[in-house]
C-alpha positions, 0 to 999 in steps of 0.5 A: 324824130328818131325812133326808140330814142324817147321814152313812151308818152302814155296815159298815167294816173297820179294819185294823192291818197291823203286828199283822195284825189286822182288825176289822169294825164299823160306822162313818161313816168313809169310804175309797176303799180296799176289802177283801174279807172273807168274800166281801163287799167293805167299805171299809177304813181302815188304823190305826197301832196297835190292841190287836193291836200296842199294847205295853200289850195285848201285854205288850211294853211297858217303862218308859223312865226316863232321868232316874231319876224313879221312884227320885226319887219313891220316895225322896221319898214312899216305895216304897208297897209 
């Protein structure tokens, strides 16, 4: 591997503030913001959504069917169940 060609691969914290969730992993992503975790300072990257706040993973998801698409599909092709 050539030197000084690839970005630095280092520990980074990804933080989801809405889910109060932090994940320490390795990445080439950079950030000026830092966070102290277990006595060590890491760069932190704030994300909009993670498995801690995504409706699919939390079970708070719901189907929004404003035009009756599901019912129209079931009438046309049968319920399938």
